[in-house]
N, C-alpha and C positions, 0 to 999 in steps of 0.2 A: 158741472162736472163734464158735460159734453163739450163745452167751449174749451176746457182745459186740454182735452185730448185732441181737439181740432187744432188748437194753437200749437201744441207740441208736435203734432204730425206735420203741420205746415212748416214749422221751424226745422224739423228733421229733414224734410224733403229739400228745403232750400240749402241746407248744409251739404246734403248728398250731391245736389246739382253743382254747387260751388266746388266741391272736392273733385267731381268728375271733370269739370271744366279746367281745373288746375292741372289734373293729370294729362288731359289732352293738350294743354298748353306746354307742359313739360316735354311731352313726346314730340311736339312740333319743334321745340328748341333743339332737341337732340337730332331730329331729322335734318333740320337746317344746318346745324353745326357740322354734321358728317357728310352732307351731300351737296347742298347748294353753295355756290361760290361766285356770286354776281357782283359783290361789292369789292372794290379795290382793297388789297391787303393794307396799303399805307393808310387809307381812310379809317378802317377799323382799328388799326394800331394806334392812331392818334386819339380816337375815342377811348381806347383802353388805357392809354397813358394818362389822359385827363381824369379818368375815373380813379386810377391808382393815386394820382396826386391829391384828389379831393378826399377819397376815402382813407387812404393810408398816410400820406405825408402830412396833410393838414390836421390829422387827428393825433399826431404824436404828442403835442403838448398836453392835451387833455388826458390821453391814455397814460402818459408819464406821471402826471399829478395824481391821478386816481390810483395807479399801481403803487407808487411810493407810499401814499397814505394807507392803503389796504395792507401792504407789507408791514409797515410800522405798527399799525393797530393790531394786526394778528400776533406780532411778537409781544406787544404789551399785554394782550389778553392771555396769551399762553404763559407768560412769566408771572402773571397774577394768579392763574388758576392751577397750572400743572405742579409747581413746587409743593403745594399743599398735600399732594398725593405721591410725592417722590417721582414725578414724571418729567424731570428736567431733560432727560435724554430723549424724550419724545417730541421735543420742539421741532427738530428737523423734519420728522415724519409729519407733524401737523402742518408745517409750511408746504410740504409737497402735496399733501392731501387737499388742503384748502385752495392753494394757489394753482398748482400745476393741473390737478385733476378736474376741479369743479369751478372755483370762483373765477379763475383767470379767463377761461373760454367764455363763460356766461357773461361776465361783466364787459369783456371786449365786444361780444356779440350785441349786447344791449346798447353800448355806445355807438357802434357802427350802425345799428338799426335806427337809433335816434337821429344821427347826423345824416347818413347817406341814404338809408332806407326811405325816410320821409321825403328827402329831396328827389329820389328817383321816381317815387310814386307821383309826387306833385308835378314833376317835369313831364313825364309821359302823359299824365292826365290832362295837363294844359295843352300838350301837343295834339291830343285827340280832339279837345274842344275847339282848338283853332284850326283844325283840319290839316295840320302839318303831316300827320301820318298818311292821309290820303294823297297829299302832294308827293311824298316820298314814293308811294306805290305808283302814282302816275308817271314818275320819272324812271320807273323800273328798278327802284331800290327796295330791297327787302327790309322792312323795319326790324324783323327779328335779328337778322345778321348785322344790321347797321347800329341798332339801338340796344338790343337786349343782350346779345352774346358778349360784346365788349364790357358791358356793365356787370354781367355775371362773372366773367373772368377777373375783372378789376376788383370787385368786392371780395371775391374768394381769395385771390392772391394777397390783397391788403389785410384781410382778416387773419390769415395764417401768419403773416409777418408781424402784425400787431399783437397777436397772441404770444409769440416768442418775446417780443419787446416788453409786453406786460409782465411776463414771468421774470425776466432779467431784472427789471426795475423794482418789482415787488420784493425780490430777494435782496436787492440793494437796500430798499427801505427797511426791511427787517434787520439787515446787518447794522445799519446806522443806529437804530434804536437799541439793539443788543450791545453795540459798542458803548453807548452811553450808560447802559444799565449794568452790563456784565464786564465791560472793558475786555472784550474778546477780540482776537485778530481775525482778519478776513479769511485766512487760510483755514483756521479751525472752524469757522462758521460754514464756509463752503464745503469742508470735509463732511460735516454733519448732514448738510443738505444732500450731497452726492451719495453718501452712504444710505440715505433713506429713499433715494430715487432709483427706480428700475426702468428698464427699457419700455415696459408697457405704459408707464406714466407719460413718457415723451410721445409714444405712439398715439395714446388716447388724446393727448393735448392737441397734436397736429390733426388728428382725425376729426375732432370736434370743431376745430377752426375751419377745416375744409367744408364739412357738412353744414355748419352754421352759415358760412358765407354763401353756399348754394341756396339754402333755405331763404335767407334774407333777400337775396337778389331776385330769385325766381318769384317769390310771393309778392314782393314790392312792384316788380315790373308787371306781373299779372293784374294786380289791383289797379295799376295805372292804365292799362289797356281796357279795364272794365268800365272806365268812365265813358258815358254815352255822349250827350251833347250839351250838358249844362255844367257851367263852371262851379255851381254849388256842390256837385258831386265830388270834386277834387278833395276838399278836406274830409269829406265823409269816407271816401276810399282810402285816404291816407291813414285815418284813424283805424279803419278796419284792417288795413295792412299791418299796423303795429300790433293790434290784438292777435291777429293770426300768426304773426312772426313770433311773438312771445310764447304763444301756445305751442307752436312747432318746435321752438328751441328747447323748451322744458321737456317735451315728449322725446325729442331726439337725444337730449342729454341723459334722460332716464334710461332709454334703450341702450345707448352705448355703455353707460356705467354698468348696467345689469349684465351685458354680454361680456365685458372685460373683467369684472371684479366679483361676480357671483357665480 
């Protein structure tokens, strides 16, 4: 029994220490973003564009395939279930609730986390191991401004845009399925969707995309810098980053949903 409390206390203290370090890291990022300007703007802009290319543009095929499939599956399930209770008119509301409010931001966040989050953690971790971070500091280049801030901006901008892209294609996938089953027109389908959508749905969608992008990029870069001197730490930190990001996304999603809809 004593070992149980000892292990729990040790685990709890480690979590508190990690959370404190993450908060300090976030404050350092904010301080660097608003005050220090030692890296050339063109250099940071190039890193930002490369991050947007990798996180946003190169993820379009995968996001498109997933969104079309999810939109079609949602319509199939709703057409199977709702007519039994006379709820055909609720199909538009179901699409808005599932896609725009919840599933769209979460799935997009998970895909970006799996593609870009892991790459960011592994890249920065390998740079720490190979002493590239020390080399940047020796040349007078701030790693936070040169490596971290462009990646945070790139991931956040990409995630917001991919979120909108996901919603559009999921609605298109739903229309294609409903076209085959109900032989409905695109104008009628979009009218039902728009009638079920309010401004708060769009606001929550964009807000979740913005916050999810910040959480993914900050946590993944933090775990990358947490690598010490061994290359075996890189995959361990990458796995830890994914676990922490998933936890943070669900917590943030729950908080935003409660604030807006309850």
